N, C-alpha and C positions, 0 to 999 in steps of 0.2 A: 470424197468427191461423188460417191454414190453412182447412180445410173448414168449421170452426165459423163463421168469419166470414161466409162466403157463404150457408150454409144456415140457421143458427140465430140469428145475431145479431139480425135484425129481430124475431123472436118474443120473445127475451129483452128487447130494448129496449122493445117494445110493452107487455109486462107491467110492466116497471119504470116506464115513462112513466105508465101507469095509476096506479101507486102514488104517483107524484109529484103527480098531479092530485088524488087522493082523500084523501091524508094531510092532516091538519088544519093549520090556522094558516099558510096561504100568503098572508096579508095580506088575505084576503077577509072574515074575520070579526073582529069587534071584539076587541082584546086586553084582557084583564081580569086584574087582580091578585087571584087567588083562591088561597089556600094558599101553600105554599112548596116549592121543590125540596129533595130530600134533599141531604146534604152532598157526595156523590160527583158527582151531576149538576151541582151548583153549580160544581165545578172544571171539568168538561167544558164547561159553558155559558160560563164565563169565558174559557176557552181558545178556544172557537169564536167568541166575539164580540169579544174584545179582541186577538186575534192573527189571523194568516192560517191558523189551524188547528193543532191539536196535533201534535207530533212523537212518535215512539216514546220513551216514558219521561217525557214532559212531565207527565202526570197524577201520576205518582209524585213528581216533583220539586216540583210545586206543593203536594201533600199534605205533603211533608216540610218545606217552608218555611212553610206556612200560607197560606191563600188571601188573607187580608187583607194580609199582608206582601208577597205576590207582586204584588197589585194596586197597592199603594202604590209598589213599586219600578218598575212599568211606568209609573206616573204621573210618575216622576222619572227619565227615561231617562239623564240625565247620570251617574247612579250605576251604570249598567250597563256592563260591559266588552263592547265590540263589536269587539274587535280581530280576531276570526276573520273577520268580514264585511269589515273593512278590508283584510285580506290577500287576500281574493277579488277585491276591487275595485281593488287596487293596479295591475294591468296596464292599467287603463283611465285613461290619463293625461288624456284630454279632460275627465273629470269634475272635475278640479281646476283647470281653466283658466277664465279669464274669457271673456266673449263676444268681446272684442277679440282675445285670444290665439288663440281658436279660429278666428276669421275670418282671421287672419294665417298660422297654421300649417297649417290645413286649409281653404284658400281656396274660397269659393263663387264662382259665376259672375261676379257684379258686381265682386269683388275682382280676379279674373283679367283681366276686361276693362279695369279701371282700370290695371292694370300694362301691358297691351297698348297702352293709349292714352297711357302716360307720366304718368298722374296719380298713380300710386303707384310706389315703387321696387321693384326685384326684390330679394328677400332675399339676403344675403351667405352665409348658411349653405349648404353644398353640397347637403345633403339637401332643405332647404326649396326651394332654387333648382330642384332637379330636379323637385319636385312642381309648381311653377309652370310650368316649361318644358313638362312633359308636358301640363298642362291647356291651355296656350296652343296646343300642337300639335294637341290635340283640337279646339279651337275653330276653328283655321285649316283643318283637314281638313273640318270640318262646313261651313264657309263655302265651300270649294272645291267640295264635292259639291253644295251648293245652287246655286252659280253654274253648274256643269256641267249641271244639270237644266234651267236656263233657256236653254241654248244651243239653236238650231234643230236639229231632228232631222236635217236634211240635212248638218249639220256632221260627223256621225258616219259618213257614207257615203263609202267609199273611191272616189277618182276612177275613172271608167269604169263604176261600178255605177249602175244606174238604178232599182232596186227592191229590196225586201226579198228577193224570190226570188233575184235575182242574188247578193245578199250570202250567203244560205243556201247557194247552189250553190258559191260560192267557198270558204266555210267547210268544206264537205264535202270539197272537193278538197285543201285545205291547212289542216287543223285547227290545226297548231302555229303556222303563220304568222298565223292569224286569232284567236289567243287574246287575250282581253280583257286589256289591260295591267294593269288593276287586279287581276284574278284572278291573273295571273302574279306580281305583286308580293306578293299575299297568300300564295301558295304558298311563295314565297321566305321571307317572314316566318315562316311556320309551321315551315319546316325549320330556320331559324336559332333560333327560340324553343325548339324541342324539344331541339336540341343544347345550347343555353345552359342550359336547365333541368336537363339531366342533369349538367352541370358544377356548377351551384349546389347540387344535392342531394348531390353528393359532397363539398362543402365543410363545414367546421364551421359550425353555424348562425350564430354571431356574426360570421362573415366574409362572409356573403352580401350584406348591404346594401352594403358597400364595393365588392364586385365589381360590383354593379348600377350603382353611381354612376360607375364607370370607363367604362361603356358610353356611346356617343353617345346623344343624345336620340332619334334615329330607332331605334336598336337597343333602347333602353329601351321605347319605344312598341311595337315589334314583340313584345318579350318579354311585356309586360303585357297586350296585347290578345289574344295567341294562347295563352298558358298559362292554363288554366282548371281548374275542378273539383278532382279529387284531386291532380293534379300541382301546382296552386297551393298546396293545403294542405300538401303535402310540402315545398315550398320554405319555407313559413312555419313549419313544425313545428320547435319548439325555439328559434326566434329570440327573443332578449330582447324583452320587451313593448314598449319604446319603439321599437326598430327595427322590430318587426312592424307597429306603428301606421303608421310612416312608409312602409314598403313597401306597405301596403294603401292609403295615401293617394295614392301615385303612380298608382294605378288610379282611385280615386274618393274624394277627400278628404271630401266631404259624407257618404258612406256610413259612414265611420269614426266621425264625430261622432254620427250617428243611431243606429248599431248599439250603440255603447258606452252611450249613454243608455238605450236600450230594454232591453239586457241588465241594466244596473244596477238598473233599476226592479224587474224580476222577481227578481233575485238578492237584493235588499234584502228583498222580501216573503218569500222563502223562508228566508233565512239570518240576518237580523238578530235579535239578542237583544232589541233595543229594539222589540219587536213593536207595542206600542200606538202608539208614535211613528210607525212606518211606516203603520199603519192610519189614523192621523189625518192624516199627510202625504198619503196617497191621498185621504182624504175632502176635505181642503181644496183639493188640486189640482183635484179634480173640481168643487168649489164655485166656485173661481176659475179655471175652465177656460181653457186656452190651447191652440190647435190647432197641432200640429207641422208641418202641411202649408202653413202660411202664410209663405212667403218667409223673411225673416230670423229668424223664430221658431225655425227649426231649430237656430240657433246660440245662442239665448237661453234655451232650456228648461233646460239643465243648471244654470246659476246661478239661474234662477227657482225651481226646486225646491230646490236646495242652500242658497241664501242668503235666499230670501223665504219659502217655504212651511215647510220642515222646522224651522228655528229657532223659528218662531212657532206650531207646531202645537198646543202646550199652553200658550201664553202668553196675552197680552191680545188680544182681538179687534180693538181699534182699531189696535194695532201691526201686526197682520197686514193689516188693511185699508189702512193707509197704505203698507206695504211693497208690496202688490200694485198699488196705484194708481200708484206711482212706478217699478214694474218695467218695464224696456224691453220685456219679453215681452208684458205686458198693454197697454202704450201702443201697441205695434205691432199687436197682434192686433185690438184694438177701435178702432184708427185715431185715438186721441186725440192722437197726436203730429202729426197733420195738421190738427187743429182750430185755427181762427183766429177770433178775435173779430171780429164784423162792423165794429166801429168801432176796431179796433186799428191800430197803425202799419203792420203788414204789409198789412192789408186796404186801407188807404188809400194805401200806397206813399209816404207822407210822414210827417213828424213830426206826430203827432196831439195830443200833450200833453207837458207838461214844458218846461223852459227849453231854449234852443238849446245851452247848455253841456252839459246832461244828455244831450240827444239825440246830440250829437257824441261824447260819452263812450261811449254805448251802441253807436254805430256803430263806434268804434274797437275796442271789446271784442268785438263780435259780428259785425262785417262790415256793409257798407252795406245799408240797407233797400231791398228790391226788391218790386215788385208780385208777389204770390203767383201761381204758375202751377199748372196741372193740378188735382189733387185738393186741393192745399193752398190753397184759396181761399175757405174759409168755415167756418162753425160745423159741427162734426161731433158729433152727439148719441149715437153708438153707445155709448160708454163710460158717459156720464151715465145713459142708460136702463138698461143692464145693471147698473150700480152700484146703482141703486135697486131694480130688479125682481129681480135674481138674487143680488146680493152682500149686500144689507142688508135693505130693508123687505119685500120680497116683492111679488108682483103685486097684492095687496090691502092694501098697506101705507099707504094714505092719501095718496099723492102724485098729482099731476096732470101732464099734458103740459107745462104751464107750468113746473112744478118741474124737469122733465127738461131743458128749455131753459136754465133759470137755472143748474142744476148744470153743464151743458156750458159755459156762459160762464165760470163760476168756474174751471173747469179748463183754459181756454185758456192756452197758454204752458207747460203741462206736456208737454214734448216730449222728443225724442231728439237726440243729436249723432251724425250719420252712422250711422244704424241698420244699414245693410247692411254696415258694417265693424265691427259689434259695439259701437257707441258707447253710452254710458250716458245716464241721465236728466239733463235740464237744464231749468231754467225760463227761458223767453225772454220778457222783458217786452214785446217788440215784437209778439208774437202775442196777448198777453193783452187781454181785453175790459175797457175802463175802466168806471168808474162803479159804482153800487150794484147789488146783486142781491138778490132775495128768494126764499129756499128754504123752503118749507113754513112760511111765516109768520115766518121768521127773516130779519132784514135783515143782509146781508153787506156791510160797508163796504169801500171800495177799499183793498186791502192786498196786492196782488200775489200772490206764491206762497202767502202765509199764508192767503188766502181758501180755498184747497183744504183745508188742514188744519182750518180751522173747520168746513167743511161735512162732512168725513169724521168729525169729532168728533160733530157733531149726529146724523149717520146712525148711528154706532156705538152711541149711547146712547138711541136711540129704542125705545120698548116694542115697536113692530112688528118691529124688527130682532131684539130678544131672542126674540120668539115664533117668527119665521121661522127663525133659526139653531137654536134649541133643538128645533123640530119636525124639522128635517133631521137633527140629531144623534140624536134619539130614533128616527127612521126608520131610520138606519143601524145603531144598536146594539140597538134593542128590537123594533120592529114596523113593518110597512108602513103601518099605521094607528095611530100612537102614541096612547096614552091621554091625553086632554086634561089630566087632573090631573097627570100626569108632566110634560107640556110646560109647564104653568103653574108647577110647582115649579122646574123648571130655568130658566125665564125670570126668576123672582124672584131666583134666585141670580145670573144673568147681570147683571141691573140692579144688584143690591146689591153685587156684587164687581167692578164696573167691567169687565164683559165678560171676566173671568178664565176661560179655557176649562177649565183644570184643575179649578177649583172647580165649574164646571157639570158636568163629568164625575163628580166626586165625588158630587154630588147625585143624578145618575142612578144611579150604582153603589150607592148606599145605599137606593134606592127599592124598595118591594115590587114595583113593576111590572117592573123589570129581572129580578127573581128569580122571577117568577110561573111556575108549571108550564107554562102554555100558551105561554110564550116559548121553551121548550126546543126546539131544532132547528126553529124556526118561520120562519126567514128563508132564502129561496133565495139561494144564492151567485151572485154575478156570475161571468162567465168568469174574470176575474183571480183572484177569491177561490177559485174551483174549482181552477184550474191550480196556484196556489201551495199550496193546502191538500193537493192530491194529491201534489205533490212533497215536502212536509213529512211527510205521513203515511207515505209509502213509504220515507222516508229516502234519497231519490235524491241522487246526487252529480252536480251539473251542471257540466260542463266547457265547454259552449257553450250559452248560453241562447237563441240565435236560433231554433232549431227550435221551441221552446216559445213564443217570441214570435209566430212565424208561426201557431201553433195558435190563439192568442188572436185574431188577425186573422180566421181561418176561423170562429171562434165569434161574430164580430160585435162584438168589443171590442178593436180595435187600440189599443195603448198610445199615449197622447197623441193619439189619432186621432179624437176627437169634434169635428167641425167647428163645430156651433152652440155658443154659450157656455153652454148649459144643462148641459153635462156629461152623463155616463151616468146612466141611471135606476138607482135602488136597489131598485125594486119587482119583485116576483116575476113579474108579468104580462109584463114585458119579456123575460124570459129563459126562461120555462117553455113548452116545446113539445116534441112528439115528435122533430122534426128537431134541435132543440138538444140533446136528450138523446142522440140517436144520435151527434152530433159529440163530445160529452163522453165517451160510452162508448168510442168508437174511441180517443180520446186516452188514457183510463185503461188500456185494454187494451195499447196500444202502450207506455206508460210502464212498467207493471207487468211486462210480458213482456220488457223490455229492448230493444225495437225503436225507441225514441225516440232519434234521433240527438242526441248531445251530453249525454245523461242516462243514468246508470247506476244502476238500481234493483236491489236484491237482496231480493225478497220472502221468500226462505228465511231471511234474517236476522231477519225479524219473528217467526219461529216458535221462536226460541231455539236452544240448542245441541243439543237432541234433537228435531228436527222430526218430526211424525207421518208415518207412511207411509200412513195412511188418509185419503181425500179428505174424508170427513165430519168427521173430527177437525181436519184442516187448515182447513176452512171455519169451524168453531167457534172455533178459535184466532185466525184472522184477523178474524172478526167482533168479537172482544174487543179485539184490538190496534188495528184501524183505526177501529172505530166504538164502542168502549167497550161493546159488547154491544147497542147500540141498533139492532137490525135487526128489521123487521116480519116477521110470518109469511109474508106474500106474497113479500117479497124472498128470505127464507131458502128457501122452498119452490121458488121459481123457479130458484135456483142448485142446490138439491139434485136437482131433476129432471134436471139435466144431468150429474150425477155418474156415471151409468151409461154415458155416451158416452165411449169411449176417446179420441176426438179432443179432448175437453174435459178428461177426468180425468187422462190420462197425459201426462207431459212428452215421452215418446217412444213412438210406437205399438208399437215392438218391445221395450219395457221389460218384462222378465219380472217385475219387482217391482211393476209398475203404480203407480209413484210418482205422487202427485197433481201436476197442473199448477198449482203454487202461483201462478205469474204470472197465469194465467187467472182463478183464483179471486179473487186480490187485485184484478185489473182490474175484475171484475164488481162487487165491493164498492165500489171507488172510483167506479164509475159508477152506483151504486145511488141510489134516491131519498133514502135517509137521509144519504148522504154529500153529496148535492147541497145539503143544507140545513145551516144552522149555528145 
């Protein structure tokens, strides 16, 4: 961005931030269904609300198909060819693995320790074995360093030395002899790694993995720890995807799992043709939030989103609720897998009910009953509370603390089999609380695992649940303060259609409130929506999404990174500030000017085959292409005021043609108040 960045960006941002604050409909005023949008704005509105933002040419494509037909197609994603996205995600093999497969092929710390302790066997596959051996070596090195620090300081003093001054004096006289052995070893590793790296880069990419596997574990460790940055990227360049994954896993297997998950989330938002399904998947994941930073959940989120959320995103709410309740990711996140009935077999440590024959049979199937230890020694209400408060009824849904406790008892025994090794859901009768339970006036008779299904059915069909879910949907798609009449209409459909999410969406999309003029560009984008929409609008080609993923973290919305179960806010007040706009503006300028690593945008292509040579005309054309002409006078005048500055206007200061800096103009429009809203 050059001199413009340091001298003028704060002024431009300040003016645009003022526009974001003063432009109407940021959720502070009541949304009203008055009048109707014109046909062209309806298309733009639908693209802004039902997708992660329009791409170049999308408005024309929807007009050609017809808006109603396009909406119906988005409501039935199975009819949409998404093979182009599938090709982009093909290199990410971890996305297709189960949690168990991930834990075995890309082992986390607990699995490595289990192998070290002889509780799990070492893989026979040479590549997988190398990954394990390298991680074991890392753990052993860490343990040795820890033990070395615990040694008395005197143990490091050479005989004959009596003080630090003596040691320093000796080091000055004989620096080579006094070199720290660890430093000497590191220098040797660095020299070896550099030489080995040169040899690897000279090989054909598909031969590099085999060459690394032929090295000893110590040499592999030296290579992986010392080769970094551009040199590492060059070694990985052109390597077949599966081999690349395994080579990266030798350094940090958990990082491979996490980065592929994070990149896939953003790439789906940018490139999927099934845009409404991806928007709904994001909505439901946020509703049934799980935090990536909680232990084993790092390995459970891929199949949680793939097998639990996405397939049910437009289906029946009860099916989605049951799927999340039984998901290992949710059971681990909210600790229900640890919950033990106060009067259960496990709590008592003995047979609490049933015949001796039945008890012996359960012991044979599940192992001997032992007194629970550690955290697994009592009733855990975390999931029961969030199930009612955040997933179904809402905070004012008519339940009591007694109901929370009873639901928690119902769901005892809904647990996991070896969660730190990627194990799945299981019902353990020995952990389950016996006897009747009463939930919101409903008597739940003793029925083992089926008690949970009964309670989930009750909650899924409660009118408070219908209102709470429909309010959140209307908040996401219509207004920060959704009209009560719309929520009531959607709630009636929810109850009448057995919680059919697709039917609820149809009711919303046929409502006058959704198409009201004051709904147009009235919702402030979250950071994810902003980054994805900027990439889509600019037509950027993303070869490495991690730099953009890190931008989301800088903007306060790390993917899968919301620790509380509430999920991220959808309201403008959370995301609107001058500081937030400055971060977004910097991102937009970086993306549009081609300075975002891993992303290639070509703003010139947005101007057609005969791009204008005049800055004013380039601005007008980009306003039409990026914002469908929806630019306020304040935003337009703010950018026009910069057109006389050659550091802004010209692509190169010595350009005799004074060609407009299209990237700079496009970046300012992508960072404008109008683009910040959908």
